[in-house]
Structure formats: C-alpha cells, structure tokens
C-alpha positions in Angstrom: 49.9 -14.1 -23.7 52.9 -16.3 -24.5 53.4 -17.9 -27.8 51.7 -21.3 -27.9 53.0 -24.3 -29.7 51.2 -25.8 -32.7 47.9 -27.5 -32.1 48.2 -30.8 -30.3 47.2 -33.8 -32.5 44.0 -35.5 -31.5 45.6 -38.9 -31.1 48.3 -37.6 -28.8 45.8 -35.7 -26.8 43.4 -38.6 -26.4 46.2 -40.9 -25.2 47.6 -38.4 -22.7 44.3 -37.1 -21.3 43.2 -40.7 -20.6 46.5 -41.3 -18.7 46.0 -38.2 -16.7 42.4 -39.0 -15.9 43.6 -42.4 -14.5 46.0 -40.4 -12.2 43.0 -38.2 -11.2 41.2 -41.4 -10.1 44.2 -42.3 -8.0 44.2 -38.8 -6.5 40.5 -39.2 -5.7 41.1 -42.4 -3.8 44.0 -40.8 -1.9 41.7 -37.9 -0.9 39.2 -40.3 0.4 41.7 -42.5 2.2 43.5 -39.6 3.9 40.5 -37.4 4.5 42.0 -34.6 2.5 40.2 -31.5 1.4 40.9 -30.1 -2.1 39.7 -26.8 -3.6 40.4 -26.0 -7.3 39.5 -22.5 -8.5 38.9 -22.1 -12.3 39.0 -18.5 -13.5 39.6 -16.6 -16.7 38.0 -14.6 -19.4 34.7 -15.8 -21.0 35.3 -18.6 -23.5 38.8 -19.3 -22.2 38.1 -23.1 -21.8 37.4 -23.4 -18.1 34.3 -25.5 -18.6 36.0 -28.0 -20.8 38.9 -28.4 -18.4 36.5 -29.0 -15.5 34.6 -31.7 -17.5 37.9 -33.5 -18.3 38.9 -33.4 -14.6 35.7 -34.8 -13.3 34.8 -37.2 -16.2 35.8 -40.4 -14.3 35.5 -39.1 -10.8 32.8 -40.0 -8.3 30.2 -37.1 -7.9 30.2 -38.1 -4.2 33.8 -37.1 -4.0 34.4 -34.5 -6.7 31.7 -31.7 -6.8 31.4 -28.7 -9.1 30.4 -25.4 -7.5 29.0 -23.0 -10.1 27.0 -20.5 -8.1 24.3 -18.3 -9.6 24.0 -14.6 -8.9 23.3 -14.0 -5.2 19.8 -13.6 -3.9 18.6 -10.4 -2.1 19.4 -12.1 1.2 22.9 -13.2 0.1 23.7 -9.7 -1.0 23.5 -8.6 2.6 25.8 -11.4 3.9 29.5 -11.3 4.3 30.7 -11.6 0.7 32.6 -14.9 1.2 29.8 -16.5 3.2 28.0 -18.4 0.4 31.3 -19.6 -1.1 32.5 -20.9 2.3 29.3 -23.0 2.4 30.6 -24.8 -0.7 33.9 -25.8 0.8 34.8 -29.5 1.1 34.6 -31.8 4.1 37.1 -34.5 4.6 37.5 -36.8 1.6 36.1 -34.3 -0.9 37.2 -32.2 -3.9 35.4 -29.0 -4.9 36.0 -27.4 -8.3 34.8 -23.8 -8.4 33.6 -22.9 -11.9 34.2 -19.2 -11.2 34.4 -18.3 -7.5 34.7 -15.5 -5.1 36.9 -13.8 -7.7 33.7 -12.7 -9.4 34.0 -9.6 -7.3 37.4 -8.7 -8.7 36.3 -9.3 -12.3 32.8 -9.0 -13.6 31.3 -7.3 -10.6 34.0 -4.6 -10.6 34.1 -4.1 -14.3 30.3 -4.1 -14.8 29.7 -1.9 -11.7 27.8 -4.6 -9.8 29.6 -3.7 -6.6 30.7 -0.5 -5.0 34.3 0.7 -5.0 34.3 0.2 -1.2 33.1 -3.5 -1.6 35.8 -4.0 -4.3 38.6 -2.6 -2.1 37.4 -4.6 0.9 37.6 -7.8 -1.3 41.1 -7.1 -2.3 42.0 -6.7 1.3 40.1 -9.7 2.7 40.7 -12.3 -0.1 44.3 -13.1 0.8 43.3 -13.3 4.5 40.4 -15.7 3.6 42.7 -17.9 1.5 45.4 -18.0 4.1 42.8 -19.2 6.6 41.8 -22.0 4.2 45.4 -23.1 3.7 46.2 -22.9 7.4 43.2 -25.1 8.1 44.7 -27.8 5.8 42.7 -27.2 2.6 44.7 -27.9 -0.5 43.9 -24.8 -2.6 44.9 -24.5 -6.2 44.0 -21.4 -8.4 44.1 -21.5 -12.2 43.6 -18.6 -14.5 42.9 -19.6 -18.1 44.4 -17.0 -20.5 42.9 -16.6 -24.0 43.9 -14.1 -26.7 41.3 -11.6 -27.9 41.4 -13.1 -31.4 40.8 -16.7 -30.1 38.0 -15.5 -27.8 36.3 -13.7 -30.7 36.6 -16.9 -32.8 35.0 -19.0 -30.0 32.1 -16.5 -29.5 31.4 -16.6 -33.2 31.4 -20.4 -33.3 28.9 -20.4 -30.4 26.7 -18.0 -32.3 26.5 -20.4 -35.2 25.9 -23.5 -33.1 22.4 -24.0 -31.7 23.7 -26.6 -29.3 26.1 -24.1 -27.7 24.3 -20.8 -28.3 23.1 -20.8 -24.7 26.8 -20.4 -23.6 26.8 -16.9 -25.3 25.3 -14.6 -22.7 24.8 -10.8 -22.9 27.7 -10.6 -20.4 29.9 -12.5 -22.7 29.2 -10.0 -25.5 29.8 -7.1 -23.2 33.3 -8.5 -22.4 34.3 -7.9 -26.0 33.8 -4.2 -25.7 35.4 -4.1 -22.3 38.6 -6.2 -23.1 41.0 -3.6 -21.8 39.0 -3.0 -18.6 39.0 -6.7 -17.8 42.7 -6.8 -18.5 43.2 -4.0 -15.9 41.0 -5.8 -13.4 42.9 -9.1 -13.8 46.2 -7.3 -13.4 45.0 -5.6 -10.2 43.5 -8.8 -8.9 46.8 -10.7 -9.4 48.7 -7.9 -7.7 46.8 -8.4 -4.4 45.9 -12.1 -4.5 48.9 -13.9 -6.0 50.2 -14.8 -2.5 52.9 -17.4 -1.5 50.3 -19.5 0.4 47.9 -19.6 -2.5 49.6 -18.6 -5.8 47.9 -18.2 -9.1 48.9 -20.5 -11.9 48.2 -19.2 -15.5 47.2 -21.6 -18.2 47.7 -20.6 -21.8 44.4 -21.7 -23.4 44.4 -20.7 -27.1 44.8 -24.5 -27.7 42.2 -26.1 -25.4 43.8 -29.5 -25.7 47.2 -28.3 -24.5 45.5 -26.2 -21.8 43.7 -29.3 -20.3 46.8 -31.4 -20.5 49.0 -28.7 -18.9 46.5 -27.8 -16.1 45.8 -31.4 -15.0 49.5 -32.3 -15.2 50.4 -29.3 -13.0 47.6 -30.1 -10.5 48.8 -33.7 -10.1 52.4 -32.5 -9.7 51.5 -30.2 -6.8 49.7 -32.8 -4.6 51.7 -35.6 -2.9 49.1 -38.3 -3.6 49.9 -42.0 -3.8 48.1 -45.0 -5.2 45.8 -46.5 -2.6 45.7 -50.3 -2.8 42.3 -51.4 -4.2 40.3 -53.8 -2.0 40.0 -57.4 -3.4 36.6 -57.8 -5.0 35.1 -61.1 -5.9 32.0 -61.4 -8.0 29.4 -63.5 -6.1 27.8 -66.4 -7.8 24.2 -65.9 -8.9 21.9 -68.2 -6.9 19.8 -70.8 -8.6 16.2 -70.0 -9.3 13.8 -70.9 -6.5 10.6 -71.0 -8.7 9.4 -67.5 -8.1 7.1 -66.4 -10.9 6.9 -62.6 -11.5 3.5 -61.0 -12.1 2.8 -59.1 -15.4 4.7 -55.9 -15.7 2.7 -53.0 -14.1 4.8 -50.1 -15.3 4.8 -48.2 -18.6 7.6 -49.2 -20.9 9.6 -46.4 -22.7 8.8 -46.6 -26.4 11.6 -48.1 -28.5 12.6 -45.0 -30.5 15.9 -46.7 -31.4 14.1 -49.2 -33.7 13.5 -46.4 -36.2 17.3 -46.1 -36.5 17.8 -49.6 -37.7 
C-alpha cells in the first residue's frame, strides 16, 4: 500500500463526484450512440470499497444501459461447465456497460485460498484467463480491471463498524471473517494473479482505497480518461400541451390505497 493523502473533505468530494457522474452520463450516451461494449471489473479484498464505487458509477445511469453482474456461487450444473461460461453470458451487447462486482477472478482469489477449486483448476485458470481477456479485447470490448487495495488496519476497522451496525451487518459474511486470518495467503494469491493476468491488452489498475472518497474519485477519473468518449448532442424535446378536458367522469377508485404512514411524522 502506498501512503494515502489526508481524508478528502466532504464538500470537495460531493462537488467532484457530481461532476464525474455527469461525465459518466455523457459516456453512457456515447456507448449507446456508437454501439460500444464496456466491461468494468471490480476486484479487491473484502471491505475494500468496491460496492460503494459501483454505486457511485451507476447512480445516474440507466439500468437499461449499465448493468451490475454480481453472480452467486455456481450451481451444480455450472460447476461442470467451462469456468468462464457463466461469466461470458453476462457480457454486454452493443450499447451496454457491464460492471462485474467480483468476476472470473474469484478462482484466483477466494476459490484458491479457501480450497474451493483444485490446483489443476487454478493452474488452468491462470493459463486461460489472459487468453479469454485477449479474445474480449480483440472482439472490440473495452475492458477495464480495477483492484481496490485496502490496508489490514483499515479492513479491520470496516469489519468492526459493520459488526456494530444492524443496517450493514449482512455485509459481514463468514468468508469475510475468514479473510482476516488468511491475510497473507490472500496477499500471495493476489501477487500470483497479477503476475499472470496483468497483460498489455488488459492491464490491472490499482486503486488505493483506505480513503473511500478518494478511491471513488480516482477510479472514475481514470476510467473516463481511458475511453475516447464525446458528448452526444441531446435531441430537442418539447413538452406537449395538456389537452382540455372532454367531460370524462372517472368511476370511484377500485384499488386499495396505501395507508398514509407519513402523517404520523407531522
């Protein structure tokens, strides 16, 4: 981990993240207009801030264009498929952006460290992954891979905050707790993964994420700088005039109205 700058002030962050999100909307319109396909991979240790970054990227984007792929553990049938098969099914068509909240790199991380795959399957992944990604890039997909890097002290702090927060306790899984005792094993797995998969056609970009605000700003800024998008002219939209009433009388309401719980707040 590099040495991070002091925490970014909230006012500065709010102003810059909104500016970047406006640029992401422009990127979205360019992707639609040009029929581009964009894949963004978010990886990193547990509690490294991937989810928050994904939320900020997609906050103002259309779910018809920008889609999050967060796959559950494979079914019995999927375990017998080619490893990349279920991830390939999530890839974008023309005019789409797919954000992988964890990805095929599960095999190089949690599956390898926790013994959920064999050594042969792990070795095959390290061999096939660069080939798979080169095929994506050769076919015209814009592939970006981000690794969110968090220190052990900051990760511990975030885990403890989740433990004390009933709204976020669900984010603290047994696998997260296991990662505390296997910190060094995950470090070795990450280093080995980078050795094989940091390729010129699809390089890894590391995001220092002890400060979540800086991490989001840095990641989105970098993403925008790597894609040659332009602002697509917006079509002229005129609000139509509401027509005059014709005398239609609506029947009594047939549906059940939701109770006004907000009245108790007055």
